[in-house]
C-alpha positions as CSV (number, residue, x, y, z in Angstrom):
1,M,76.2,44.8,20.7
2,I,75.3,41.3,20.6
3,E,77.7,39.0,18.7
4,M,76.9,36.5,16.4
5,R,79.4,33.0,16.6
6,K,79.1,30.3,14.1
7,N,78.0,27.5,15.5
8,R,80.4,24.3,13.8
9,A,78.0,21.5,14.6
10,L,75.0,23.4,12.8
11,G,77.5,25.8,10.3
12,C,75.0,28.7,11.0
13,R,75.4,31.7,12.5
14,V,73.4,31.4,16.2
15,Y,73.4,33.9,19.3
16,E,75.7,31.8,21.8
17,P,76.6,33.9,24.6
18,T,79.7,34.1,26.9
19,P,79.2,33.8,30.9
20,K,80.4,37.6,30.4
21,D,78.0,38.5,27.9
22,I,75.3,37.0,30.2
23,R,76.8,38.6,33.5
24,R,76.6,41.8,31.9
25,A,73.8,41.8,30.3
26,C,72.2,40.5,33.9
27,E,73.7,43.4,35.5
28,E,72.6,45.9,32.8
29,I,68.9,44.4,33.8
30,Q,69.1,44.8,37.2
31,T,70.0,48.7,37.1
32,R,66.2,49.3,36.2
33,W,65.0,47.6,39.2
34,S,63.1,49.6,41.8
35,P,64.4,49.2,45.4
36,R,60.9,47.4,46.1
37,E,61.8,45.0,43.4
38,R,65.7,44.2,44.6
39,A,64.1,43.4,48.3
40,K,61.7,41.4,46.6
41,R,64.4,39.4,44.3
42,D,67.3,39.6,47.2
43,R,67.5,35.8,48.8
44,G,70.1,36.4,51.0
45,P,73.7,34.9,51.1
46,R,73.8,31.8,49.4
47,A,75.5,28.7,50.6
48,T,78.2,27.2,48.7
49,W,76.9,23.5,49.4
50,W,74.1,21.9,51.1
51,T,74.4,19.3,53.8
52,P,71.6,17.3,55.5
53,P,70.8,17.7,58.8
54,M,72.6,15.3,61.7
55,I,70.2,12.8,64.0
56,R,71.4,11.0,66.5
57,L,69.8,7.2,66.4
58,S,68.9,8.1,70.1
59,D,67.1,10.7,69.9
60,L,65.3,9.3,67.0
61,V,64.6,6.3,69.6
62,E,63.9,8.2,72.2
63,A,61.4,10.3,70.6
64,L,59.6,6.6,68.8
65,N,58.9,5.4,72.5
66,G,57.7,8.4,73.7
67,E,55.1,8.5,70.5
68,W,54.0,4.8,72.3
69,A,54.2,5.4,75.1
70,D,51.4,8.1,75.2
71,R,49.2,5.3,72.6
72,P,47.1,2.9,74.2
73,P,48.1,-0.9,73.8
74,Y,45.7,-2.6,72.4
75,A,43.1,-5.1,74.7
76,S,44.0,-8.5,72.8
77,A,45.0,-9.3,69.2
78,A,41.7,-11.1,68.6
79,G,39.7,-7.7,70.5
80,N,37.0,-5.6,69.2
81,E,37.9,-4.2,66.0
82,A,36.5,-0.7,66.7
83,D,39.3,-0.8,69.9
84,R,41.9,-0.5,67.6
């Protein structure tokens, strides 16, 4: 049974579900899911927090130096624009 509560700010009765009400409704909906639907919606274990990947500055510098080493140097500062 959905319980209606009186909203103090508005002074009228509105549906304001508690976390327990929401959890119970979700569980009821999920009981009707087929195995295929349950597998589709399964997101696996959830991390409690996200941390950014750690990158060593030396690895980044080496990668950039490798990219620059593969590029041909400019012929000159006043060289042909098509060569750039």
